[in-house]
C-alpha positions as CSV (number, residue, x, y, z in Angstrom):
1,M,113.8,102.3,102.7
2,N,116.0,102.5,99.9
3,H,118.1,99.5,100.5
4,T,117.3,95.9,99.3
5,I,116.0,93.4,101.9
6,R,116.1,89.7,100.8
7,I,113.4,87.6,102.4
8,I,113.2,83.8,102.4
9,G,109.6,82.3,102.8
10,I,109.4,78.7,104.0
11,D,106.4,76.5,103.9
12,P,107.2,73.6,106.0
13,G,106.3,70.0,105.3
14,L,107.7,66.5,106.0
15,R,107.7,65.4,102.5
16,R,108.1,68.7,100.7
17,T,109.3,71.9,102.2
18,G,108.9,74.8,99.8
19,W,111.1,77.9,99.9
20,G,110.8,81.1,98.0
21,I,113.0,84.1,98.1
22,V,112.2,87.7,97.2
23,D,114.1,91.0,97.2
24,S,112.3,94.1,98.4
25,R,113.4,97.6,97.8
26,G,110.9,100.3,98.7
27,N,107.8,99.4,96.9
28,Q,109.5,97.2,94.5
29,L,109.4,93.4,94.7
30,S,111.4,91.1,92.6
31,F,111.7,87.2,92.3
32,V,115.1,85.7,93.3
33,A,114.5,81.9,93.4
34,S,112.3,79.1,94.7
35,G,112.3,75.5,95.1
36,T,111.4,72.4,97.2
37,V,113.4,70.3,99.6
38,K,112.1,66.9,99.2
39,A,112.6,64.1,101.8
40,Q,112.3,60.4,101.1
41,L,108.8,59.2,102.1
42,D,110.1,55.7,103.3
43,G,112.8,57.0,105.6
44,E,112.9,57.3,109.4
45,L,111.5,60.7,110.7
46,A,115.0,61.7,112.1
47,H,116.5,61.2,108.5
48,R,113.8,63.2,106.8
49,L,114.4,66.0,109.2
50,V,118.2,65.8,108.4
51,T,117.3,66.1,104.7
52,L,115.0,69.2,105.3
53,H,118.0,70.8,107.6
54,Q,120.5,70.2,105.0
55,G,118.4,71.5,102.2
56,L,117.5,74.7,103.9
57,T,121.0,75.3,105.1
58,A,122.2,75.1,101.5
59,V,119.5,77.5,100.3
60,M,120.4,79.9,103.1
61,A,124.1,79.7,102.2
62,Q,123.4,80.2,98.5
63,Y,121.2,83.1,98.8
64,S,122.0,84.9,102.0
65,P,118.6,86.2,103.1
66,D,118.2,89.1,105.5
67,E,115.0,87.9,107.1
68,A,112.8,84.9,107.1
69,A,109.1,84.1,107.4
70,V,107.6,80.6,108.1
71,E,104.0,79.4,107.8
72,Q,102.3,78.5,111.1
73,T,101.0,75.0,111.5
74,F,97.2,74.8,111.5
75,V,95.8,72.2,113.8
76,N,94.1,69.2,112.0
77,K,92.1,66.3,113.3
78,D,95.0,64.0,113.3
79,A,97.0,65.0,116.3
80,G,100.0,62.7,115.2
81,A,100.2,64.3,111.7
82,T,100.1,67.8,113.4
83,L,103.0,66.7,115.7
84,K,105.1,65.3,112.9
85,L,104.5,68.6,110.8
86,G,105.5,70.5,114.0
87,H,108.9,68.7,113.6
88,A,109.4,70.0,110.1
89,R,108.3,73.4,111.2
90,G,110.8,73.3,114.0
91,I,113.6,72.7,111.2
92,A,112.0,75.7,109.3
93,L,112.4,78.0,112.3
94,L,115.7,76.7,113.3
95,V,117.8,77.0,110.1
96,P,117.3,80.8,109.6
97,A,117.4,81.3,113.5
98,L,120.9,79.7,113.5
99,A,122.0,81.9,110.6
100,G,121.2,85.0,112.8
101,L,117.9,85.9,111.0
102,S,114.8,87.2,112.6
103,V,112.1,84.8,111.8
104,A,108.4,86.0,111.5
105,E,105.4,83.6,111.5
106,Y,102.2,83.9,109.7
107,S,98.9,81.8,109.8
108,P,97.9,80.3,106.4
109,N,94.8,82.5,106.4
110,A,96.9,85.6,107.0
111,V,99.1,84.6,104.0
112,K,96.1,83.9,101.8
113,K,94.3,87.1,102.8
114,T,97.6,89.1,102.1
115,I,98.2,87.5,98.6
116,V,94.6,86.9,97.4
117,G,92.5,89.1,99.6
118,A,90.4,86.3,101.0
119,G,91.6,84.0,103.8
120,H,90.2,80.8,102.4
121,A,91.9,80.9,99.0
122,D,92.9,77.7,97.3
123,K,96.2,76.6,95.8
124,E,95.4,77.6,92.4
125,Q,94.6,81.3,93.5
126,I,97.7,81.5,95.3
127,R,99.7,80.3,92.3
128,M,98.0,82.8,90.1
129,M,98.6,85.8,92.4
130,V,102.1,85.0,93.0
131,K,102.6,85.1,89.1
132,V,100.7,88.4,89.1
133,L,102.9,89.9,91.8
134,L,106.1,88.3,90.7
135,P,105.8,87.9,86.8
136,K,109.3,86.3,86.6
137,A,108.6,83.7,89.4
138,E,109.1,80.1,88.7
139,F,108.2,77.4,91.1
140,D,108.3,73.7,90.8
141,T,105.5,72.8,93.3
142,D,102.5,74.3,95.1
143,D,104.8,74.4,98.2
144,A,107.3,76.6,96.5
145,A,104.5,79.0,95.3
146,D,103.1,79.0,98.8
147,A,106.6,79.8,100.1
148,L,106.8,82.7,97.8
149,G,103.4,83.8,99.0
150,I,104.7,83.6,102.7
151,A,107.7,85.9,101.6
152,I,105.4,88.4,100.0
153,C,103.3,88.4,103.1
154,H,106.2,89.2,105.2
155,V,107.1,92.1,102.9
156,H,103.7,93.6,103.5
157,H,103.8,93.1,107.2
158,R,107.4,93.5,108.3
159,V,107.3,97.3,108.9
160,S,104.3,96.8,111.2
161,L,106.0,94.0,113.0
162,A,109.2,96.1,113.6
163,R,107.1,98.8,115.0
164,M,105.3,96.6,117.4
165,M,108.6,95.0,118.6
166,R,110.0,98.5,119.3
167,T,107.0,99.5,121.3
168,A,106.7,96.1,123.3
């Protein structure tokens, strides 16, 4: 693995969808960019989804990632909120898929365990470890830091996933 693979991590949300891009070359990991697509809180759901789609599409066009990783939705007590988050997650899966990328999915606990070593780490621990792993990383929100964590998680698991897909 001597060629560079560019990976986008996406942390879906209806208000804020974080994205983070890293380059992986062998054992080297480098920060490329990160940010947050923010949707208006008072808009209709459909218009918020359009904002998320346009924002992620622009990021994809600007940085041309090779692979994508999206955080899975956890089920919470409010079924309506879970369903709405599922819409945002659908956009997060659709945009890279439309660009022809393979899209991996990781549970929040898998991301936390990969980044921090514990499946129940808090936001501050994620931010700190992302900075340790990517010293040049800059992020404007916890969502962008989480997205970088998702991208890093994918770097660590992508070879295993590829092997599993070939044997299936």
